C-alpha positions as CSV (number, residue, x, y, z in Angstrom):
1,M,63.4,-35.0,16.0
2,I,61.2,-34.0,18.9
3,I,57.8,-35.7,19.2
4,K,55.1,-34.4,21.5
5,Q,51.9,-36.3,22.2
6,F,48.8,-34.3,23.2
7,E,45.9,-36.1,24.9
8,Y,42.3,-35.1,25.1
9,K,40.9,-37.5,27.6
10,P,37.1,-37.3,27.2
11,L,37.4,-38.5,23.6
12,S,40.6,-40.6,24.2
13,H,42.2,-38.6,21.4
14,Y,45.9,-38.3,20.7
15,S,47.3,-35.6,18.5
16,Y,51.0,-34.9,17.8
17,A,53.7,-32.3,17.1
18,I,57.0,-33.2,15.4
19,I,59.8,-30.6,15.5
20,S,63.1,-30.8,13.6
21,D,65.5,-27.9,13.1
22,G,63.0,-25.3,14.0
23,K,60.2,-26.6,11.8
24,M,57.0,-28.2,13.3
25,A,54.3,-30.5,11.9
26,V,51.0,-31.0,13.6
27,I,49.2,-34.3,13.1
28,D,45.4,-34.8,13.6
29,P,44.9,-31.7,15.7
30,E,42.0,-31.2,18.1
31,R,39.7,-28.2,17.8
32,D,41.6,-26.0,20.4
33,V,44.8,-24.8,18.7
34,S,46.4,-23.2,21.8
35,G,48.4,-26.3,22.9
36,Y,50.2,-26.5,19.5
37,Y,51.0,-22.8,19.4
38,A,52.4,-22.9,22.9
39,F,54.6,-25.9,22.1
40,A,55.9,-24.3,19.0
41,K,56.7,-21.1,20.9
42,A,58.4,-23.0,23.7
43,N,60.6,-24.7,21.2
44,N,61.2,-21.6,19.0
45,A,59.7,-23.5,16.1
46,S,57.4,-22.5,13.2
47,I,54.5,-24.6,12.2
48,T,54.9,-25.5,8.5
49,A,52.8,-28.6,8.0
50,I,49.4,-30.0,9.3
51,I,48.7,-33.6,8.4
52,E,45.3,-35.3,8.6
53,T,45.5,-39.1,8.6
54,H,41.8,-39.2,7.5
55,P,38.6,-37.2,8.0
56,H,37.9,-37.9,11.7
57,A,34.4,-39.0,12.8
58,D,34.7,-38.5,16.6
59,F,36.1,-35.0,16.8
60,V,36.4,-31.7,14.9
61,S,39.9,-31.0,13.7
62,S,41.6,-27.6,13.6
63,H,43.6,-28.2,10.5
64,L,42.0,-25.4,8.5
65,E,42.3,-22.8,11.4
66,I,46.0,-23.6,11.8
67,H,46.5,-23.2,8.1
68,K,44.7,-19.8,8.1
69,E,46.6,-18.5,11.1
70,T,50.1,-19.8,10.3
71,G,50.2,-20.4,6.6
72,A,51.2,-24.0,7.1
73,T,50.4,-26.4,4.4
74,I,47.7,-29.1,5.0
75,Y,48.5,-32.6,3.8
76,N,46.1,-35.5,3.4
77,S,45.3,-38.3,1.0
78,V,44.0,-37.3,-2.4
79,K,41.2,-39.8,-1.7
80,T,39.8,-37.6,1.0
81,G,38.3,-35.2,-1.6
82,A,39.1,-32.3,0.8
83,D,37.3,-29.0,0.1
84,Y,40.1,-26.9,1.8
85,P,43.5,-25.9,0.4
86,H,45.8,-28.9,0.7
87,E,48.5,-31.0,-1.0
88,A,48.2,-34.7,-1.7
89,F,50.0,-37.0,0.7
90,D,49.9,-40.6,-0.4
91,S,52.3,-43.5,-0.9
92,G,55.4,-42.2,-2.7
93,N,55.0,-38.7,-1.3
94,E,57.3,-37.2,1.3
95,I,57.7,-34.0,3.3
96,K,61.0,-32.5,4.4
97,L,60.7,-31.1,8.0
98,G,64.0,-29.7,9.0
99,N,66.3,-32.7,9.1
100,A,63.4,-35.2,9.3
101,T,61.6,-36.9,6.5
102,L,57.9,-37.6,6.6
103,K,56.6,-40.3,4.2
104,A,53.0,-41.4,3.6
105,I,51.7,-44.9,3.3
106,N,48.1,-45.5,2.2
107,T,46.6,-47.7,4.9
108,P,42.9,-48.1,4.2
109,G,40.7,-50.2,6.5
110,H,39.2,-47.8,9.0
111,S,38.4,-45.6,6.1
112,P,39.3,-45.7,2.4
113,D,41.4,-42.6,2.7
114,S,43.4,-43.4,5.8
115,I,47.2,-42.9,5.7
116,T,50.0,-43.7,8.1
117,I,52.9,-41.2,8.4
118,V,56.4,-42.6,8.7
119,A,58.7,-40.0,10.3
120,S,62.4,-40.6,10.4
121,Q,65.6,-38.8,11.4
122,D,68.9,-40.7,11.9
123,D,68.0,-43.8,13.9
124,Q,64.5,-42.5,14.9
125,I,61.5,-44.0,13.2
126,A,57.9,-43.1,14.3
127,L,54.6,-44.2,12.8
128,F,51.6,-42.0,13.2
129,T,48.9,-44.5,12.4
130,G,45.7,-42.4,12.9
131,D,42.8,-44.8,13.3
132,T,44.5,-47.7,11.4
133,I,46.7,-49.3,14.0
134,F,45.8,-48.8,17.7
135,I,47.7,-50.4,20.6
136,G,46.3,-53.9,20.8
137,D,43.7,-53.3,18.1
138,V,42.9,-51.8,14.7
139,G,40.3,-49.2,13.7
140,R,36.7,-50.2,13.2
141,P,35.6,-50.6,9.5
142,D,32.0,-49.6,9.8
143,L,32.0,-45.8,9.9
144,R,32.1,-44.9,6.2
145,E,29.0,-46.6,4.8
146,K,27.1,-43.3,4.9
147,A,29.7,-40.6,5.4
148,G,32.7,-39.1,3.6
149,N,33.9,-38.5,0.1
150,L,34.5,-42.2,-0.4
151,K,31.9,-44.6,1.0
152,A,32.6,-48.2,1.5
153,K,30.8,-51.2,3.0
154,R,32.1,-52.5,6.3
155,E,33.0,-55.9,4.7
156,E,35.0,-54.1,2.0
157,L,36.9,-52.0,4.6
158,A,37.5,-55.0,6.8
159,E,39.1,-56.7,3.8
160,M,41.2,-53.6,3.1
161,M,42.3,-53.6,6.8
162,Y,43.5,-57.2,6.4
163,D,45.6,-56.2,3.4
164,T,47.0,-53.2,5.3
165,V,48.0,-55.1,8.4
166,T,49.4,-58.0,6.3
167,N,51.4,-56.0,3.8
168,Q,51.8,-52.3,4.4
169,F,54.1,-52.5,7.4
170,S,56.2,-55.4,6.4
171,D,59.2,-53.4,5.4
172,L,59.3,-51.4,8.6
173,P,61.6,-52.4,11.6
174,D,60.4,-53.7,14.9
175,H,61.8,-50.7,16.8
176,A,59.6,-48.2,14.9
177,I,57.4,-46.5,17.5
178,I,53.6,-46.5,16.9
179,Y,51.7,-43.4,17.9
180,P,47.9,-43.9,17.4
181,A,45.2,-41.3,17.2
182,H,43.2,-42.9,20.1
183,G,43.5,-44.9,23.2
184,A,41.2,-46.9,25.5
185,G,37.7,-45.5,25.7
186,S,37.4,-44.4,22.1
187,L,34.5,-45.6,20.0
188,C,36.8,-45.8,16.9
189,G,37.7,-49.4,18.0
190,K,36.6,-52.0,20.4
191,S,39.6,-53.4,22.3
192,L,42.1,-50.5,22.6
193,S,44.8,-50.7,25.2
194,D,45.3,-47.8,27.6
195,A,48.9,-47.6,26.5
196,A,49.7,-44.3,24.7
197,S,52.3,-45.9,22.3
198,S,54.0,-49.1,21.5
199,T,56.6,-50.5,19.0
200,L,55.8,-52.2,15.8
201,G,57.6,-55.3,17.1
202,D,55.4,-55.4,20.2
203,E,52.3,-55.1,18.2
204,R,53.5,-57.9,15.9
205,K,53.9,-60.1,19.0
206,N,50.9,-59.1,21.0
207,S,48.1,-57.6,18.9
208,W,45.4,-60.0,17.6
209,A,45.4,-58.3,14.2
210,F,49.1,-59.1,13.5
211,Q,48.8,-62.8,14.2
212,P,48.9,-65.3,11.4
213,Q,45.3,-66.0,10.4
214,S,43.0,-66.3,7.4
215,K,41.4,-63.3,5.8
216,E,38.0,-64.7,6.9
217,T,39.0,-65.1,10.5
218,F,40.5,-61.6,10.6
219,M,37.4,-60.0,9.0
220,N,35.0,-61.9,11.4
221,T,37.0,-60.8,14.4
222,L,37.1,-57.2,13.3
223,L,33.4,-56.9,12.4
224,D,32.1,-58.7,15.5
225,G,31.0,-56.7,18.5
226,Q,31.9,-53.2,17.4
227,P,30.3,-50.5,19.6
228,F,27.4,-48.3,18.6
229,I,28.0,-45.4,16.2
230,P,27.0,-42.0,17.8
231,S,24.7,-39.9,15.6
232,Y,27.3,-37.1,15.3
233,F,30.0,-39.3,13.7
234,G,29.0,-38.7,10.1
235,Y,28.4,-35.0,10.8
236,N,32.0,-34.7,12.0
237,V,33.4,-36.4,8.9
238,A,31.6,-33.8,6.8
239,I,32.9,-30.9,8.9
240,N,36.4,-32.2,8.7
241,K,36.2,-32.8,5.0
242,A,35.2,-29.1,4.5
243,G,37.4,-27.7,7.3
244,A,35.9,-26.2,10.5
245,D,35.3,-22.6,11.2
246,N,37.8,-20.8,13.5
247,L,36.9,-21.6,17.1
248,E,36.9,-18.3,19.0
249,P,34.6,-16.5,16.6
250,S,32.2,-19.5,16.7
251,L,31.9,-19.1,20.5
252,E,31.8,-15.3,20.9
253,S,28.1,-14.8,20.2
254,I,26.8,-17.4,22.7
255,S,25.3,-15.7,25.7
256,L,24.8,-16.6,29.3
257,V,21.6,-15.8,31.3
258,E,19.9,-16.9,34.4
259,K,16.4,-18.3,33.8
260,T,13.5,-20.1,35.4
261,K,12.3,-21.7,32.2
262,A,13.3,-22.7,28.7
263,T,11.7,-24.4,25.7
264,G,12.7,-27.0,23.4
265,L,15.5,-29.5,24.0
266,I,17.4,-28.8,27.3
267,V,20.7,-30.4,28.2
268,D,21.7,-30.1,31.9
269,M,25.4,-30.8,32.6
270,R,25.3,-30.6,36.4
271,D,26.0,-33.6,38.6
272,E,23.1,-36.0,39.1
273,A,22.5,-35.2,42.8
274,T,22.1,-31.5,42.1
275,F,20.0,-32.2,39.0
276,K,17.7,-34.5,40.9
277,K,17.1,-31.8,43.6
278,G,15.9,-29.3,41.1
279,H,15.9,-29.0,37.3
280,L,13.8,-27.6,34.4
281,E,11.1,-30.0,33.4
282,G,12.1,-32.1,30.4
283,S,15.8,-31.6,30.9
284,I,18.3,-34.4,29.9
285,N,21.1,-34.8,32.5
286,I,24.3,-35.4,30.6
287,Q,26.9,-34.8,33.3
288,A,30.1,-32.9,32.6
289,V,31.4,-32.5,36.2
290,S,34.8,-34.0,35.6
291,D,37.5,-33.3,33.0
292,T,37.4,-37.0,32.0
293,S,33.6,-37.6,31.8
294,K,32.3,-38.7,28.4
295,F,30.2,-35.6,28.0
296,E,31.0,-35.0,24.4
297,T,30.4,-38.6,23.4
298,W,27.0,-38.8,25.0
299,L,26.0,-35.3,23.9
300,G,26.7,-36.4,20.3
301,A,24.9,-39.7,20.8
302,I,21.7,-38.3,22.4
303,V,21.4,-34.9,20.6
304,K,21.3,-35.2,16.8
305,P,23.5,-33.1,14.5
306,Q,21.9,-29.7,13.8
307,E,19.3,-30.2,16.5
308,D,19.0,-26.9,18.6
309,F,19.4,-27.2,22.3
310,T,19.8,-25.1,25.5
311,L,22.6,-25.9,27.9
312,V,22.1,-25.6,31.7
313,I,25.4,-25.1,33.5
314,D,26.3,-25.1,37.2
315,T,28.2,-21.8,37.4
316,A,28.9,-18.9,35.1
317,E,32.7,-19.5,35.6
318,N,32.3,-22.8,33.8
319,K,30.8,-21.4,30.7
320,D,33.9,-21.1,28.6
321,K,35.1,-24.6,29.5
322,L,31.7,-26.1,28.6
323,L,31.6,-24.3,25.3
324,Q,35.1,-25.6,24.5
325,R,33.8,-29.1,25.2
326,I,30.8,-28.7,23.0
327,S,32.9,-27.4,20.2
328,K,35.1,-30.5,20.2
329,I,32.2,-32.2,18.2
330,G,31.1,-29.2,16.3
331,Y,27.8,-28.7,18.3
332,E,28.4,-25.0,19.2
333,K,26.3,-23.9,16.2
334,Q,23.3,-25.8,17.6
335,L,23.5,-24.1,21.0
336,R,20.7,-21.5,21.4
337,E,21.9,-20.2,24.8
338,V,23.7,-21.1,28.0
339,I,21.7,-20.6,31.2
340,T,22.1,-20.9,34.9
341,L,19.0,-21.7,37.1
342,S,17.3,-19.8,39.8
343,T,15.7,-21.9,42.5
344,D,12.1,-21.2,41.5
345,N,9.6,-23.7,39.9
346,L,12.1,-26.6,39.5
347,S,11.2,-30.2,39.1
348,Q,12.6,-32.9,41.3
349,T,13.5,-36.6,40.7
350,P,12.1,-39.2,43.2
351,Q,14.7,-41.3,45.0
352,L,14.6,-45.1,44.7
353,D,14.3,-47.2,47.8
354,V,17.0,-49.6,46.9
355,E,16.2,-52.1,49.6
356,H,12.6,-52.3,48.5
357,F,13.8,-52.7,44.9
358,K,16.1,-55.5,45.9
359,N,13.4,-57.4,47.6
360,N,10.6,-56.7,45.0
361,L,12.2,-56.8,41.6
362,D,9.0,-58.0,39.9
363,A,7.2,-54.8,41.2
364,Y,9.3,-52.7,38.8
365,T,9.9,-52.4,35.1
366,I,13.6,-52.5,34.7
367,V,15.2,-50.7,31.7
368,D,18.8,-51.6,30.7
369,I,20.3,-48.7,28.7
370,R,23.8,-50.1,28.3
371,N,25.2,-50.4,24.8
372,Q,24.0,-53.4,22.8
373,S,27.4,-55.0,22.8
374,E,27.4,-54.8,26.7
375,I,23.9,-56.3,26.9
376,N,25.0,-59.1,24.6
377,E,27.7,-60.1,27.1
378,G,25.1,-60.7,29.8
379,K,22.2,-59.0,31.6
380,I,22.4,-57.7,35.1
381,F,18.6,-58.2,35.6
382,E,17.2,-61.1,33.7
383,K,13.8,-59.4,32.9
384,A,15.2,-56.0,32.0
385,L,14.0,-54.4,28.9
386,E,16.7,-53.4,26.4
387,H,16.8,-49.8,25.4
388,P,20.4,-48.7,24.6
389,L,20.9,-45.0,25.6
390,N,21.9,-43.9,22.1
391,E,18.4,-45.0,20.9
392,L,16.4,-44.2,24.0
393,R,14.8,-40.9,22.7
394,D,13.3,-43.0,19.9
395,T,12.3,-46.1,21.9
396,A,11.3,-44.9,25.4
397,S,7.6,-44.5,24.4
398,D,7.5,-48.3,24.1
399,I,8.3,-48.8,27.8
400,P,5.2,-50.0,29.7
401,V,4.0,-47.6,32.5
402,N,1.8,-49.9,34.6
403,Q,4.4,-50.0,37.4
404,P,7.4,-47.9,38.5
405,I,10.4,-47.8,36.1
406,V,14.0,-48.3,37.2
407,V,16.7,-47.3,34.7
408,H,20.2,-48.7,35.0
409,C,23.5,-48.8,33.1
410,A,26.8,-50.4,34.2
411,G,28.2,-47.9,36.7
412,G,25.7,-45.0,37.2
413,Y,26.9,-42.3,34.8
414,R,24.7,-43.0,31.9
415,S,21.6,-43.9,33.9
416,A,21.3,-40.2,34.9
417,A,20.8,-39.3,31.3
418,G,18.6,-42.3,30.6
419,S,16.2,-41.8,33.5
420,S,15.8,-38.2,32.6
421,I,15.0,-39.1,29.0
422,V,12.4,-41.7,30.1
423,Q,10.8,-39.2,32.5
424,D,10.5,-36.6,29.8
425,I,8.9,-38.9,27.3
426,L,6.7,-40.8,29.8
427,K,5.6,-37.8,31.7
428,N,3.0,-39.5,34.0
429,A,5.2,-42.5,34.8
430,T,7.2,-42.9,38.0
431,V,10.8,-43.1,36.9
432,Y,13.8,-44.0,39.1
433,D,17.6,-43.9,38.5
434,L,19.4,-46.9,40.0
435,S,22.6,-44.9,39.6
436,E,25.7,-46.3,41.3
437,A,23.6,-48.8,43.3
438,V,23.7,-51.0,40.2
439,K,27.1,-52.2,41.4
440,E,25.3,-54.0,44.3
441,F,23.7,-56.3,41.8
442,Q,26.8,-57.3,39.9
443,D,29.1,-60.2,40.6
């Protein structure tokens, strides 16, 4: 049994392929199918099964596209209420994959319809736990109060997770390898390790969730301090329940032009230094200048589902890569056009005199746009106003404008977006981005 882990770093997402005797199963596939097809071809295997551990909230899955193009059967829990062709895969069900056997265990907690896949062949046992068991943590229980076929309150799901962790893995051996759907950086949990896999024995020893504790203690720990929920999460659950459109046809009609102006919501993906030197008035600077930047997460947190926007890119050569990234969260249908900028009639962002700011903090209105969970752990500036970035488009109008405004986050990436949002909403205010200089004010 050959197991291949695929990683999409911006969303901290892991997907998988299992091959046995020329047959291949794909688990929790990302939107771009090319990696799975290439792996199947390299191993002279045919894709016969696609398995969804649950309807994902943080990315769009390609399960329906793979089914259409290969004829492979899609498997998921009957509780999903999937609208695409599929077969039920719940406790008691199994799939023969060459010489391997894949069994399902219902493991609710992150969602009511979550399953874990137990893959075995000879002495190999692998657990594909989706968003149920992460390395060092378990999936958050608060994403299905408003989305999905089965809705459940966070307290109900936290109680389900306690039962899952306490009972559903008890018959499995310590040497079983755990392969989760996410690693550190994902918003589907709060304390994920950066390890890509573990063993069930190590998690029993080291993960807080497997330690002996009361149900009340477990639930309180799980519910406390979860990160914010981006606005696109419920939207992606709905897409994945229905099955996404094939990717390439979805991107073909999106044009690229050079412009000096645009109307409506504008997202500029260029690096902050270039953006500050010249950008279209009203643009939001969500940077996508590295292959690991959290562009998708912040695009989906700042721009609402089905809200049209124009994308400004740095070079024409990057168009396809950026469209691929936008498609990871299903936002390609909201994209009106992709543009590059001429150098005419562009707005500039003023540069903060950091030394003056250091010595005259009371002369500025300081805005902290970190996540609420970060703010709760301690402020960097005692008098800073709290306006988390995911809420900022709705709350920025409440920021006083009687003195210059300085926007900060924890490291500089998010404040580029935050300061551009504040400048757009408070058009006559003087707005500065503290950027990476925030590190000079931290212990």
